[in-house]
All heavy atoms as a GROMACS GRO file, in nm:
protein
  640
    1ALA      N    1  10.749   8.675  11.009
    1ALA     CA    2  10.719   8.566  10.918
    1ALA      C    3  10.686   8.441  11.000
    1ALA      O    4  10.744   8.417  11.104
    1ALA     CB    5  10.839   8.539  10.829
    2ALA      N    6  10.596   8.366  10.946
    2ALA     CA    7  10.557   8.243  11.014
    2ALA      C    8  10.674   8.148  11.024
    2ALA      O    9  10.762   8.146  10.939
    2ALA     CB   10  10.443   8.177  10.938
    3LYS      N   11  10.676   8.069  11.130
    3LYS     CA   12  10.786   7.976  11.151
    3LYS      C   13  10.753   7.842  11.086
    3LYS      O   14  10.645   7.789  11.106
    3LYS     CB   15  10.809   7.954  11.300
    3LYS     CG   16  10.843   8.079  11.374
    3LYS     CD   17  10.990   8.091  11.389
    3LYS     CE   18  11.020   8.212  11.476
    3LYS     NZ   19  11.138   8.278  11.445
    4ASN      N   20  10.845   7.792  11.006
    4ASN     CA   21  10.841   7.654  10.958
    4ASN      C   22  10.979   7.620  10.905
    4ASN      O   23  11.065   7.707  10.892
    4ASN     CB   24  10.728   7.630  10.855
    4ASN     CG   25  10.751   7.698  10.722
    4ASN    OD1   26  10.860   7.694  10.667
    4ASN    ND2   27  10.647   7.759  10.668
    5ASP      N   28  11.002   7.493  10.876
    5ASP     CA   29  11.138   7.451  10.840
    5ASP      C   30  11.184   7.507  10.706
    5ASP      O   31  11.302   7.502  10.675
    5ASP     CB   32  11.152   7.298  10.845
    5ASP     CG   33  11.058   7.227  10.750
    5ASP    OD1   34  10.963   7.291  10.698
    5ASP    OD2   35  11.077   7.106  10.729
    6LYS      N   36  11.096   7.560  10.626
    6LYS     CA   37  11.135   7.619  10.498
    6LYS      C   38  11.154   7.770  10.507
    6LYS      O   39  11.196   7.833  10.412
    6LYS     CB   40  11.032   7.587  10.390
    6LYS     CG   41  11.032   7.441  10.350
    6LYS     CD   42  10.993   7.429  10.206
    6LYS     CE   43  10.996   7.286  10.161
    6LYS     NZ   44  11.121   7.249  10.100
    7ARG      N   45  11.124   7.830  10.622
    7ARG     CA   46  11.137   7.974  10.636
    7ARG      C   47  11.244   8.010  10.737
    7ARG      O   48  11.216   8.067  10.841
    7ARG     CB   49  11.003   8.036  10.672
    7ARG     CG   50  10.907   8.040  10.553
    7ARG     CD   51  10.779   8.106  10.589
    7ARG     NE   52  10.777   8.243  10.537
    7ARG     CZ   53  10.678   8.326  10.555
    7ARG    NH1   54  10.573   8.291  10.626
    7ARG    NH2   55  10.683   8.448  10.506
    8THR      N   56  11.367   7.977  10.705
    8THR     CA   57  11.479   8.022  10.785
    8THR      C   58  11.498   8.171  10.758
    8THR      O   59  11.439   8.226  10.664
    8THR     CB   60  11.607   7.946  10.747
    8THR    OG1   61  11.638   7.978  10.610
    8THR    CG2   62  11.590   7.795  10.763
    9THR      N   63  11.582   8.236  10.836
    9THR     CA   64  11.611   8.377  10.812
    9THR      C   65  11.663   8.398  10.671
    9THR      O   66  11.619   8.488  10.599
    9THR     CB   67  11.714   8.429  10.915
    9THR    OG1   68  11.659   8.412  11.046
    9THR    CG2   69  11.745   8.576  10.891
   10ALA      N   70  11.755   8.312  10.629
   10ALA     CA   71  11.811   8.324  10.494
   10ALA      C   72  11.703   8.304  10.388
   10ALA      O   73  11.698   8.377  10.289
   10ALA     CB   74  11.924   8.223  10.475
   11ALA      N   75  11.614   8.206  10.410
   11ALA     CA   76  11.508   8.180  10.313
   11ALA      C   77  11.412   8.298  10.303
   11ALA      O   78  11.369   8.334  10.194
   11ALA     CB   79  11.432   8.053  10.350
   12VAL      N   80  11.382   8.360  10.418
   12VAL     CA   81  11.292   8.477  10.417
   12VAL      C   82  11.356   8.591  10.339
   12VAL      O   83  11.291   8.656  10.257
   12VAL     CB   84  11.257   8.520  10.561
   12VAL    CG1   85  11.190   8.657  10.563
   12VAL    CG2   86  11.168   8.416  10.626
   13LEU      N   87  11.485   8.615  10.359
   13LEU     CA   88  11.552   8.724  10.287
   13LEU      C   89  11.565   8.693  10.139
   13LEU      O   90  11.552   8.783  10.055
   13LEU     CB   91  11.688   8.752  10.351
   13LEU     CG   92  11.678   8.813  10.491
   13LEU    CD1   93  11.817   8.827  10.552
   13LEU    CD2   94  11.605   8.946  10.490
   14LEU      N   95  11.589   8.568  10.104
   14LEU     CA   96  11.591   8.530   9.963
   14LEU      C   97  11.454   8.552   9.900
   14LEU      O   98  11.441   8.604   9.789
   14LEU     CB   99  11.633   8.384   9.946
   14LEU     CG  100  11.781   8.353   9.964
   14LEU    CD1  101  11.802   8.202   9.973
   14LEU    CD2  102  11.862   8.411   9.849
   15ARG      N  103  11.351   8.514   9.973
   15ARG     CA  104  11.215   8.531   9.921
   15ARG      C  105  11.181   8.678   9.906
   15ARG      O  106  11.119   8.719   9.808
   15ARG     CB  107  11.116   8.463  10.016
   15ARG     CG  108  10.978   8.453   9.959
   15ARG     CD  109  10.979   8.368   9.835
   15ARG     NE  110  10.847   8.360   9.778
   15ARG     CZ  111  10.807   8.267   9.696
   15ARG    NH1  112  10.890   8.171   9.660
   15ARG    NH2  113  10.687   8.267   9.648
   16TRP      N  114  11.222   8.759  10.003
   16TRP     CA  115  11.200   8.904   9.993
   16TRP      C  116  11.265   8.957   9.865
   16TRP      O  117  11.204   9.033   9.791
   16TRP     CB  118  11.257   8.974  10.117
   16TRP     CG  119  11.259   9.123  10.106
   16TRP    CD1  120  11.157   9.209  10.134
   16TRP    CD2  121  11.368   9.203  10.060
   16TRP    NE1  122  11.196   9.338  10.109
   16TRP    CE2  123  11.325   9.337  10.064
   16TRP    CE3  124  11.497   9.174  10.018
   16TRP    CZ2  125  11.407   9.442  10.025
   16TRP    CZ3  126  11.580   9.278   9.979
   16TRP    CH2  127  11.534   9.411   9.983
   17ALA      N  128  11.389   8.916   9.842
   17ALA     CA  129  11.461   8.963   9.722
   17ALA      C  130  11.390   8.918   9.595
   17ALA      O  131  11.379   8.994   9.499
   17ALA     CB  132  11.605   8.912   9.724
   18LEU      N  133  11.340   8.796   9.596
   18LEU     CA  134  11.270   8.745   9.478
   18LEU      C  135  11.140   8.820   9.454
   18LEU      O  136  11.109   8.857   9.340
   18LEU     CB  137  11.242   8.595   9.496
   18LEU     CG  138  11.175   8.524   9.380
   18LEU    CD1  139  11.266   8.524   9.258
   18LEU    CD2  140  11.140   8.381   9.417
   19GLN      N  141  11.066   8.849   9.559
   19GLN     CA  142  10.939   8.918   9.544
   19GLN      C  143  10.955   9.068   9.519
   19GLN      O  144  10.868   9.131   9.459
   19GLN     CB  145  10.851   8.895   9.667
   19GLN     CG  146  10.796   8.754   9.674
   19GLN     CD  147  10.706   8.733   9.794
   19GLN    OE1  148  10.725   8.640   9.869
   19GLN    NE2  149  10.607   8.820   9.813
   20ARG      N  150  11.065   9.128   9.563
   20ARG     CA  151  11.083   9.272   9.550
   20ARG      C  152  11.172   9.314   9.433
   20ARG      O  153  11.182   9.431   9.403
   20ARG     CB  154  11.146   9.328   9.678
   20ARG     CG  155  11.050   9.345   9.792
   20ARG     CD  156  10.953   9.457   9.763
   20ARG     NE  157  10.890   9.507   9.884
   20ARG     CZ  158  10.760   9.519   9.898
   20ARG    NH1  159  10.679   9.485   9.802
   20ARG    NH2  160  10.710   9.567  10.011
   21SER      N  161  11.237   9.219   9.369
   21SER     CA  162  11.332   9.257   9.264
   21SER      C  163  11.314   9.170   9.141
   21SER      O  164  11.226   9.087   9.132
   21SER     CB  165  11.476   9.245   9.317
   21SER     OG  166  11.506   9.109   9.340
   22GLU      N  167  11.403   9.190   9.047
   22GLU     CA  168  11.399   9.116   8.922
   22GLU      C  169  11.460   8.977   8.934
   22GLU      O  170  11.447   8.896   8.845
   22GLU     CB  171  11.476   9.195   8.814
   22GLU     CG  172  11.415   9.329   8.784
   22GLU     CD  173  11.278   9.318   8.720
   22GLU    OE1  174  11.260   9.232   8.633
   22GLU    OE2  175  11.189   9.396   8.758
   23GLY      N  176  11.532   8.951   9.042
   23GLY     CA  177  11.593   8.820   9.057
   23GLY      C  178  11.689   8.818   9.173
   23GLY      O  179  11.702   8.915   9.247
   24ILE      N  180  11.755   8.706   9.189
   24ILE     CA  181  11.848   8.686   9.300
   24ILE      C  182  11.984   8.648   9.244
   24ILE      O  183  11.994   8.562   9.157
   24ILE     CB  184  11.799   8.573   9.393
   24ILE    CG1  185  11.662   8.606   9.451
   24ILE    CG2  186  11.901   8.547   9.503
   24ILE    CD1  187  11.601   8.489   9.526
   25ILE      N  188  12.087   8.712   9.295
   25ILE     CA  189  12.225   8.674   9.264
   25ILE      C  190  12.288   8.629   9.394
   25ILE      O  191  12.288   8.703   9.492
   25ILE     CB  192  12.304   8.792   9.205
   25ILE    CG1  193  12.241   8.836   9.074
   25ILE    CG2  194  12.451   8.752   9.186
   25ILE    CD1  195  12.300   8.963   9.017
   26THR      N  196  12.338   8.508   9.396
   26THR     CA  197  12.402   8.460   9.517
   26THR      C  198  12.554   8.460   9.499
   26THR      O  199  12.604   8.461   9.387
   26THR     CB  200  12.357   8.317   9.553
   26THR    OG1  201  12.397   8.230   9.448
   26THR    CG2  202  12.208   8.312   9.571
   27THR      N  203  12.624   8.458   9.610
   27THR     CA  204  12.769   8.460   9.603
   27THR      C  205  12.830   8.323   9.625
   27THR      O  206  12.949   8.307   9.608
   27THR     CB  207  12.828   8.557   9.707
   27THR    OG1  208  12.784   8.517   9.836
   27THR    CG2  209  12.784   8.700   9.677
   28THR      N  210  12.750   8.227   9.666
   28THR     CA  211  12.804   8.094   9.688
   28THR      C  212  12.700   7.988   9.664
   28THR      O  213  12.583   8.007   9.692
   28THR     CB  214  12.860   8.076   9.831
   28THR    OG1  215  12.916   7.946   9.842
   28THR    CG2  216  12.752   8.090   9.936
   29THR      N  217  12.744   7.880   9.608
   29THR     CA  218  12.662   7.759   9.599
   29THR      C  219  12.747   7.640   9.640
   29THR      O  220  12.714   7.527   9.612
   29THR     CB  221  12.605   7.737   9.458
   29THR    OG1  222  12.712   7.734   9.365
   29THR    CG2  223  12.505   7.844   9.421
   30SER      N  224  12.859   7.669   9.706
   30SER     CA  225  12.949   7.561   9.746
   30SER      C  226  12.893   7.478   9.861
   30SER      O  227  12.930   7.364   9.878
   30SER     CB  228  13.087   7.616   9.782
   30SER     OG  229  13.076   7.706   9.890
   31LYS      N  230  12.803   7.538   9.939
   31LYS     CA  231  12.738   7.463  10.046
   31LYS      C  232  12.605   7.411   9.994
   31LYS      O  233  12.520   7.489   9.950
   31LYS     CB  234  12.715   7.551  10.169
   31LYS     CG  235  12.843   7.586  10.242
   31LYS     CD  236  12.811   7.658  10.370
   31LYS     CE  237  12.939   7.684  10.447
   31LYS     NZ  238  12.913   7.750  10.574
   32GLU      N  239  12.588   7.282  10.002
   32GLU     CA  240  12.466   7.222   9.948
   32GLU      C  241  12.341   7.280  10.012
   32GLU      O  242  12.241   7.307   9.944
   32GLU     CB  243  12.469   7.070   9.968
   32GLU     CG  244  12.351   7.000   9.904
   32GLU     CD  245  12.357   6.849   9.918
   32GLU    OE1  246  12.462   6.796   9.958
   32GLU    OE2  247  12.254   6.786   9.889
   33SER      N  248  12.344   7.306  10.142
   33SER     CA  249  12.226   7.359  10.211
   33SER      C  250  12.188   7.496  10.158
   33SER      O  251  12.070   7.528  10.142
   33SER     CB  252  12.248   7.364  10.361
   33SER     OG  253  12.356   7.451  10.393
   34ARG      N  254  12.288   7.580  10.129
   34ARG     CA  255  12.259   7.713  10.076
   34ARG      C  256  12.206   7.705   9.934
   34ARG      O  257  12.115   7.779   9.896
   34ARG     CB  258  12.383   7.802  10.082
   34ARG     CG  259  12.416   7.843  10.222
   34ARG     CD  260  12.526   7.944  10.224
   34ARG     NE  261  12.560   7.976  10.361
   34ARG     CZ  262  12.665   8.046  10.395
   34ARG    NH1  263  12.747   8.092  10.303
   34ARG    NH2  264  12.689   8.073  10.522
   35ALA      N  265  12.262   7.617   9.854
   35ALA     CA  266  12.212   7.599   9.718
   35ALA      C  267  12.068   7.551   9.721
   35ALA      O  268  11.984   7.599   9.644
   35ALA     CB  269  12.301   7.501   9.642
   36ASN      N  270  12.037   7.459   9.812
   36ASN     CA  271  11.900   7.408   9.822
   36ASN      C  272  11.804   7.516   9.868
   36ASN      O  273  11.690   7.522   9.822
   36ASN     CB  274  11.894   7.288   9.916
   36ASN     CG  275  11.952   7.164   9.853
   36ASN    OD1  276  11.954   7.150   9.731
   36ASN    ND2  277  12.002   7.073   9.935
   37GLU      N  278  11.848   7.604   9.959
   37GLU     CA  279  11.762   7.715  10.002
   37GLU      C  280  11.727   7.805   9.885
   37GLU      O  281  11.613   7.847   9.869
   37GLU     CB  282  11.832   7.797  10.111
   37GLU     CG  283  11.781   7.769  10.247
   37GLU     CD  284  11.846   7.856  10.354
   37GLU    OE1  285  11.958   7.905  10.336
   37GLU    OE2  286  11.781   7.872  10.458
   38LEU      N  287  11.826   7.834   9.802
   38LEU     CA  288  11.800   7.917   9.684
   38LEU      C  289  11.706   7.846   9.588
   38LEU      O  290  11.610   7.905   9.540
   38LEU     CB  291  11.932   7.952   9.613
   38LEU     CG  292  11.917   8.023   9.480
   38LEU    CD1  293  11.843   8.155   9.497
   38LEU    CD2  294  12.052   8.045   9.415
   39LEU      N  295  11.732   7.719   9.561
   39LEU     CA  296  11.646   7.645   9.469
   39LEU      C  297  11.504   7.634   9.521
   39LEU      O  298  11.408   7.636   9.442
   39LEU     CB  299  11.705   7.507   9.441
   39LEU     CG  300  11.836   7.509   9.362
   39LEU    CD1  301  11.896   7.369   9.355
   39LEU    CD2  302  11.817   7.568   9.223
   40ASP      N  303  11.487   7.623   9.653
   40ASP     CA  304  11.353   7.620   9.712
   40ASP      C  305  11.274   7.746   9.678
   40ASP      O  306  11.153   7.741   9.657
   40ASP     CB  307  11.359   7.607   9.864
   40ASP     CG  308  11.381   7.464   9.910
   40ASP    OD1  309  11.368   7.371   9.828
   40ASP    OD2  310  11.412   7.446  10.030
   41GLN      N  311  11.342   7.860   9.671
   41GLN     CA  312  11.274   7.986   9.640
   41GLN      C  313  11.220   7.986   9.497
   41GLN      O  314  11.119   8.049   9.468
   41GLN     CB  315  11.369   8.104   9.657
   41GLN     CG  316  11.429   8.118   9.794
   41GLN     CD  317  11.327   8.117   9.903
   41GLN    OE1  318  11.228   8.189   9.897
   41GLN    NE2  319  11.348   8.033  10.003
   42LEU      N  320  11.290   7.919   9.410
   42LEU     CA  321  11.254   7.920   9.268
   42LEU      C  322  11.154   7.812   9.232
   42LEU      O  323  11.100   7.812   9.122
   42LEU     CB  324  11.381   7.905   9.184
   42LEU     CG  325  11.490   8.008   9.211
   42LEU    CD1  326  11.615   7.976   9.131
   42LEU    CD2  327  11.441   8.148   9.183
   43ASP      N  328  11.127   7.722   9.324
   43ASP     CA  329  11.034   7.611   9.301
   43ASP      C  330  10.892   7.656   9.336
   43ASP      O  331  10.860   7.677   9.453
   43ASP     CB  332  11.076   7.491   9.387
   43ASP     CG  333  10.990   7.368   9.364
   43ASP    OD1  334  10.884   7.380   9.299
   43ASP    OD2  335  11.029   7.260   9.412
   44SER      N  336  10.808   7.672   9.237
   44SER     CA  337  10.673   7.723   9.261
   44SER      C  338  10.590   7.631   9.349
   44SER      O  339  10.490   7.674   9.406
   44SER     CB  340  10.601   7.749   9.128
   44SER     OG  341  10.590   7.630   9.054
   45ASN      N  342  10.629   7.506   9.365
   45ASN     CA  343  10.559   7.415   9.456
   45ASN      C  344  10.572   7.460   9.601
   45ASN      O  345  10.494   7.418   9.686
   45ASN     CB  346  10.611   7.272   9.442
   45ASN     CG  347  10.576   7.211   9.310
   45ASN    OD1  348  10.468   7.235   9.256
   45ASN    ND2  349  10.665   7.132   9.255
   46ASN      N  350  10.670   7.543   9.631
   46ASN     CA  351  10.693   7.592   9.767
   46ASN      C  352  10.629   7.728   9.794
   46ASN      O  353  10.640   7.780   9.904
   46ASN     CB  354  10.843   7.602   9.795
   46ASN     CG  355  10.909   7.466   9.798
   46ASN    OD1  356  10.850   7.368   9.841
   46ASN    ND2  357  11.032   7.459   9.752
   47ASP      N  358  10.563   7.784   9.696
   47ASP     CA  359  10.509   7.919   9.711
   47ASP      C  360  10.416   7.934   9.831
   47ASP      O  361  10.421   8.035   9.902
   47ASP     CB  362  10.436   7.964   9.584
   47ASP     CG  363  10.532   8.003   9.473
   47ASP    OD1  364  10.655   8.009   9.499
   47ASP    OD2  365  10.485   8.026   9.360
   48ALA      N  366  10.332   7.836   9.856
   48ALA     CA  367  10.237   7.846   9.968
   48ALA      C  368  10.309   7.856  10.101
   48ALA      O  369  10.265   7.926  10.191
   48ALA     CB  370  10.142   7.727   9.968
   49GLN      N  371  10.422   7.787  10.115
   49GLN     CA  372  10.497   7.790  10.240
   49GLN      C  373  10.591   7.909  10.250
   49GLN      O  374  10.623   7.954  10.358
   49GLN     CB  375  10.582   7.663  10.253
   49GLN     CG  376  10.500   7.538  10.276
   49GLN     CD  377  10.591   7.417  10.281
   49GLN    OE1  378  10.667   7.392  10.188
   49GLN    NE2  379  10.584   7.343  10.389
   50LEU      N  380  10.637   7.961  10.137
   50LEU     CA  381  10.742   8.062  10.138
   50LEU      C  382  10.694   8.203  10.109
   50LEU      O  383  10.762   8.299  10.144
   50LEU     CB  384  10.850   8.024  10.036
   50LEU     CG  385  10.923   7.892  10.063
   50LEU    CD1  386  11.012   7.856   9.945
   50LEU    CD2  387  11.003   7.901  10.190
   51HIS      N  388  10.581   8.218  10.045
   51HIS     CA  389  10.533   8.350  10.004
   51HIS      C  390  10.524   8.444  10.123
   51HIS      O  391  10.474   8.408  10.228
   51HIS     CB  392  10.397   8.337   9.936
   51HIS     CG  393  10.345   8.467   9.886
   51HIS    ND1  394  10.388   8.521   9.767
   51HIS    CD2  395  10.256   8.555   9.938
   51HIS    CE1  396  10.328   8.637   9.748
   51HIS    NE2  397  10.247   8.660   9.850
   52LEU      N  398  10.573   8.565  10.104
   52LEU     CA  399  10.565   8.669  10.207
   52LEU      C  400  10.451   8.764  10.172
   52LEU      O  401  10.441   8.808  10.057
   52LEU     CB  402  10.696   8.747  10.216
   52LEU     CG  403  10.821   8.666  10.249
   52LEU    CD1  404  10.944   8.753  10.236
   52LEU    CD2  405  10.811   8.607  10.388
   53ASP      N  406  10.365   8.794  10.269
   53ASP     CA  407  10.257   8.888  10.240
   53ASP      C  408  10.312   9.030  10.243
   53ASP      O  409  10.427   9.055  10.281
   53ASP     CB  410  10.139   8.868  10.334
   53ASP     CG  411  10.170   8.898  10.480
   53ASP    OD1  412  10.254   8.986  10.509
   53ASP    OD2  413  10.109   8.833  10.567
   54GLU      N  414  10.231   9.125  10.202
   54GLU     CA  415  10.276   9.264  10.189
   54GLU      C  416  10.325   9.321  10.321
   54GLU      O  417  10.423   9.396  10.325
   54GLU     CB  418  10.165   9.351  10.130
   54GLU     CG  419  10.212   9.490  10.091
   54GLU     CD  420  10.323   9.493   9.986
   54GLU    OE1  421  10.332   9.403   9.902
   54GLU    OE2  422  10.404   9.588   9.991
   55ASP      N  423  10.258   9.287  10.432
   55ASP     CA  424  10.304   9.336  10.563
   55ASP      C  425  10.444   9.284  10.596
   55ASP      O  426  10.527   9.358  10.648
   55ASP     CB  427  10.207   9.296  10.674
   55ASP     CG  428  10.078   9.377  10.670
   55ASP    OD1  429  10.078   9.487  10.612
   55ASP    OD2  430   9.978   9.329  10.726
   56GLU      N  431  10.470   9.157  10.567
   56GLU     CA  432  10.603   9.101  10.593
   56GLU      C  433  10.708   9.168  10.505
   56GLU      O  434  10.818   9.202  10.552
   56GLU     CB  435  10.602   8.950  10.568
   56GLU     CG  436  10.519   8.873  10.669
   56GLU     CD  437  10.498   8.729  10.631
   56GLU    OE1  438  10.470   8.699  10.514
   56GLU    OE2  439  10.509   8.645  10.722
   57LEU      N  440  10.673   9.191  10.379
   57LEU     CA  441  10.766   9.259  10.289
   57LEU      C  442  10.797   9.400  10.340
   57LEU      O  443  10.913   9.443  10.339
   57LEU     CB  444  10.708   9.266  10.148
   57LEU     CG  445  10.694   9.133  10.074
   57LEU    CD1  446  10.613   9.152   9.946
   57LEU    CD2  447  10.830   9.073  10.042
   58LYS      N  448  10.696   9.471  10.387
   58LYS     CA  449  10.716   9.607  10.436
   58LYS      C  450  10.803   9.609  10.562
   58LYS      O  451  10.884   9.700  10.580
   58LYS     CB  452  10.582   9.674  10.464
   58LYS     CG  453  10.510   9.716  10.338
   58LYS     CD  454  10.375   9.779  10.369
   58LYS     CE  455  10.303   9.817  10.240
   58LYS     NZ  456  10.171   9.872  10.267
   59GLN      N  457  10.787   9.509  10.648
   59GLN     CA  458  10.871   9.501  10.768
   59GLN      C  459  11.018   9.486  10.730
   59GLN      O  460  11.106   9.550  10.789
   59GLN     CB  461  10.828   9.383  10.855
   59GLN     CG  462  10.699   9.404  10.928
   59GLN     CD  463  10.658   9.281  11.007
   59GLN    OE1  464  10.740   9.196  11.038
   59GLN    NE2  465  10.530   9.271  11.037
   60ILE      N  466  11.045   9.404  10.631
   60ILE     CA  467  11.184   9.386  10.586
   60ILE      C  468  11.233   9.512  10.518
   60ILE      O  469  11.348   9.554  10.538
   60ILE     CB  470  11.195   9.262  10.495
   60ILE    CG1  471  11.159   9.135  10.575
   60ILE    CG2  472  11.336   9.250  10.436
   60ILE    CD1  473  11.141   9.012  10.492
   61ASP      N  474  11.148   9.575  10.436
   61ASP     CA  475  11.185   9.702  10.373
   61ASP      C  476  11.227   9.804  10.478
   61ASP      O  477  11.328   9.873  10.465
   61ASP     CB  478  11.067   9.761  10.294
   61ASP     CG  479  11.030   9.682  10.170
   61ASP    OD1  480  11.111   9.600  10.122
   61ASP    OD2  481  10.917   9.703  10.121
   62GLN      N  482  11.145   9.816  10.583
   62GLN     CA  483  11.172   9.913  10.689
   62GLN      C  484  11.302   9.881  10.762
   62GLN      O  485  11.381   9.971  10.792
   62GLN     CB  486  11.055   9.920  10.787
   62GLN     CG  487  11.069  10.029  10.890
   62GLN     CD  488  11.080  10.168  10.829
   62GLN    OE1  489  11.014  10.199  10.729
   62GLN    NE2  490  11.164  10.250  10.886
   63ALA      N  491  11.325   9.755  10.791
   63ALA     CA  492  11.450   9.716  10.858
   63ALA      C  493  11.570   9.755  10.772
   63ALA      O  494  11.671   9.802  10.824
   63ALA     CB  495  11.451   9.566  10.887
   64GLY      N  496  11.558   9.738  10.642
   64GLY     CA  497  11.666   9.778  10.552
   64GLY      C  498  11.690   9.927  10.554
   64GLY      O  499  11.804   9.973  10.551
   65LYS      N  500  11.582  10.004  10.563
   65LYS     CA  501  11.597  10.151  10.569
   65LYS      C  502  11.663  10.194  10.699
   65LYS      O  503  11.742  10.288  10.701
   65LYS     CB  504  11.460  10.217  10.556
   65LYS     CG  505  11.402  10.209  10.417
   65LYS     CD  506  11.264  10.270  10.413
   65LYS     CE  507  11.202  10.250  10.276
   65LYS     NZ  508  11.062  10.294  10.272
   66GLU      N  509  11.628  10.126  10.807
   66GLU     CA  510  11.683  10.163  10.938
   66GLU      C  511  11.829  10.126  10.952
   66GLU      O  512  11.907  10.198  11.012
   66GLU     CB  513  11.602  10.095  11.049
   66GLU     CG  514  11.462  10.152  11.064
   66GLU     CD  515  11.377  10.073  11.163
   66GLU    OE1  516  11.432   9.988  11.235
   66GLU    OE2  517  11.255  10.098  11.166
   67HIS      N  518  11.867  10.013  10.897
   67HIS     CA  519  12.003   9.963  10.917
   67HIS      C  520  12.093   9.986  10.796
   67HIS      O  521  12.213   9.994  10.811
   67HIS     CB  522  12.000   9.814  10.952
   67HIS     CG  523  11.926   9.787  11.078
   67HIS    ND1  524  11.978   9.818  11.203
   67HIS    CD2  525  11.802   9.737  11.101
   67HIS    CE1  526  11.889   9.785  11.296
   67HIS    NE2  527  11.782   9.738  11.237
   68GLY      N  528  12.034   9.995  10.678
   68GLY     CA  529  12.110  10.020  10.557
   68GLY      C  530  12.197   9.903  10.514
   68GLY      O  531  12.257   9.836  10.596
   69TYR      N  532  12.200   9.878  10.387
   69TYR     CA  533  12.284   9.770  10.334
   69TYR      C  534  12.423   9.818  10.304
   69TYR      O  535  12.516   9.741  10.299
   69TYR     CB  536  12.222   9.709  10.208
   69TYR     CG  537  12.214   9.805  10.092
   69TYR    CD1  538  12.320   9.818  10.005
   69TYR    CD2  539  12.101   9.884  10.072
   69TYR    CE1  540  12.315   9.908   9.900
   69TYR    CE2  541  12.095   9.973   9.967
   69TYR     CZ  542  12.202   9.985   9.881
   69TYR     OH  543  12.197  10.072   9.778
   70GLU      N  544  12.440   9.948  10.285
   70GLU     CA  545  12.569  10.001  10.241
   70GLU      C  546  12.683   9.961  10.334
   70GLU      O  547  12.789   9.923  10.289
   70GLU     CB  548  12.565  10.153  10.228
   70GLU     CG  549  12.474  10.204  10.120
   70GLU     CD  550  12.332  10.227  10.171
   70GLU    OE1  551  12.305  10.200  10.290
   70GLU    OE2  552  12.248  10.271  10.092
   71LYS      N  553  12.659   9.971  10.464
   71LYS     CA  554  12.769   9.945  10.556
   71LYS      C  555  12.813   9.800  10.553
   71LYS      O  556  12.924   9.768  10.588
   71LYS     CB  557  12.733   9.989  10.697
   71LYS     CG  558  12.627   9.907  10.765
   71LYS     CD  559  12.602   9.962  10.905
   71LYS     CE  560  12.494   9.886  10.975
   71LYS     NZ  561  12.465   9.939  11.107
   72TYR      N  562  12.725   9.711  10.509
   72TYR     CA  563  12.760   9.570  10.503
   72TYR      C  564  12.816   9.530  10.367
   72TYR      O  565  12.910   9.453  10.358
   72TYR     CB  566  12.638   9.483  10.534
   72TYR     CG  567  12.585   9.510  10.673
   72TYR    CD1  568  12.466   9.578  10.690
   72TYR    CD2  569  12.655   9.469  10.784
   72TYR    CE1  570  12.416   9.603  10.818
   72TYR    CE2  571  12.608   9.494  10.912
   72TYR     CZ  572  12.488   9.561  10.927
   72TYR     OH  573  12.441   9.586  11.051
   73TYR      N  574  12.758   9.583  10.262
   73TYR     CA  575  12.794   9.537  10.129
   73TYR      C  576  12.885   9.632  10.052
   73TYR      O  577  12.964   9.589   9.971
   73TYR     CB  578  12.667   9.511  10.046
   73TYR     CG  579  12.581   9.406  10.109
   73TYR    CD1  580  12.461   9.438  10.169
   73TYR    CD2  581  12.622   9.274  10.111
   73TYR    CE1  582  12.383   9.342  10.230
   73TYR    CE2  583  12.544   9.176  10.170
   73TYR     CZ  584  12.426   9.210  10.229
   73TYR     OH  585  12.350   9.115  10.288
   74MET      N  586  12.874   9.759  10.077
   74MET     CA  587  12.950   9.856   9.999
   74MET      C  588  13.079   9.901  10.067
   74MET      O  589  13.167   9.953  10.002
   74MET     CB  590  12.864   9.979   9.968
   74MET     CG  591  12.742   9.948   9.886
   74MET     SD  592  12.778   9.869   9.727
   74MET     CE  593  12.857  10.003   9.641
   75ALA      N  594  13.091   9.880  10.197
   75ALA     CA  595  13.208   9.928  10.270
   75ALA      C  596  13.340   9.887  10.207
   75ALA      O  597  13.431   9.971  10.198
   75ALA     CB  598  13.201   9.883  10.415
   76PRO      N  599  13.359   9.764  10.161
   76PRO     CA  600  13.488   9.728  10.103
   76PRO      C  601  13.524   9.806   9.977
   76PRO      O  602  13.640   9.816   9.940
   76PRO     CB  603  13.472   9.579  10.070
   76PRO     CG  604  13.360   9.532  10.152
   76PRO     CD  605  13.269   9.650  10.171
   77PHE      N  606  13.422   9.864   9.912
   77PHE     CA  607  13.444   9.934   9.787
   77PHE      C  608  13.455  10.085   9.801
   77PHE      O  609  13.489  10.156   9.708
   77PHE     CB  610  13.332   9.901   9.688
   77PHE     CG  611  13.314   9.753   9.668
   77PHE    CD1  612  13.208   9.687   9.726
   77PHE    CD2  613  13.403   9.682   9.592
   77PHE    CE1  614  13.192   9.551   9.710
   77PHE    CE2  615  13.390   9.546   9.574
   77PHE     CZ  616  13.284   9.481   9.632
   78MET      N  617  13.425  10.135   9.920
   78MET     CA  618  13.427  10.278   9.942
   78MET      C  619  13.565  10.323   9.990
   78MET      O  620  13.629  10.255  10.068
   78MET     CB  621  13.319  10.317  10.043
   78MET     CG  622  13.181  10.277   9.996
   78MET     SD  623  13.055  10.317  10.116
   78MET     CE  624  13.027  10.488  10.075
   79GLN      N  625  13.607  10.437   9.942
   79GLN     CA  626  13.737  10.490   9.983
   79GLN      C  627  13.719  10.581  10.103
   79GLN      O  628  13.619  10.652  10.111
   79GLN     CB  629  13.799  10.565   9.868
   79GLN     CG  630  13.824  10.472   9.749
   79GLN     CD  631  13.921  10.532   9.651
   79GLN    OE1  632  13.982  10.633   9.680
   79GLN    NE2  633  13.935  10.469   9.538
   80PRO      N  634  13.814  10.579  10.198
   80PRO     CA  635  13.801  10.664  10.318
   80PRO      C  636  13.806  10.812  10.285
   80PRO      O  637  13.854  10.854  10.187
   80PRO     CB  638  13.920  10.624  10.404
   80PRO     CG  639  14.010  10.540  10.320
   80PRO     CD  640  13.934  10.503  10.196
   0.00000   0.00000   0.00000
């Protein structure tokens, strides 16, 4: 993804989720910076700076397949 002050790693992943799914659910808005990052994704005025092209989306998709989300998000809920 192109580098700019609106495309942090977190912003890119939020944008990926927005473009690939029905919406975004966050777990915190207690930090103003994180809340602003989320709101930036929903502001259509930022689309030109934040939009991910299909190649960028596929790169993130592939990284998810290689590393898997389960071990990070589902581990606390899985029984040994």
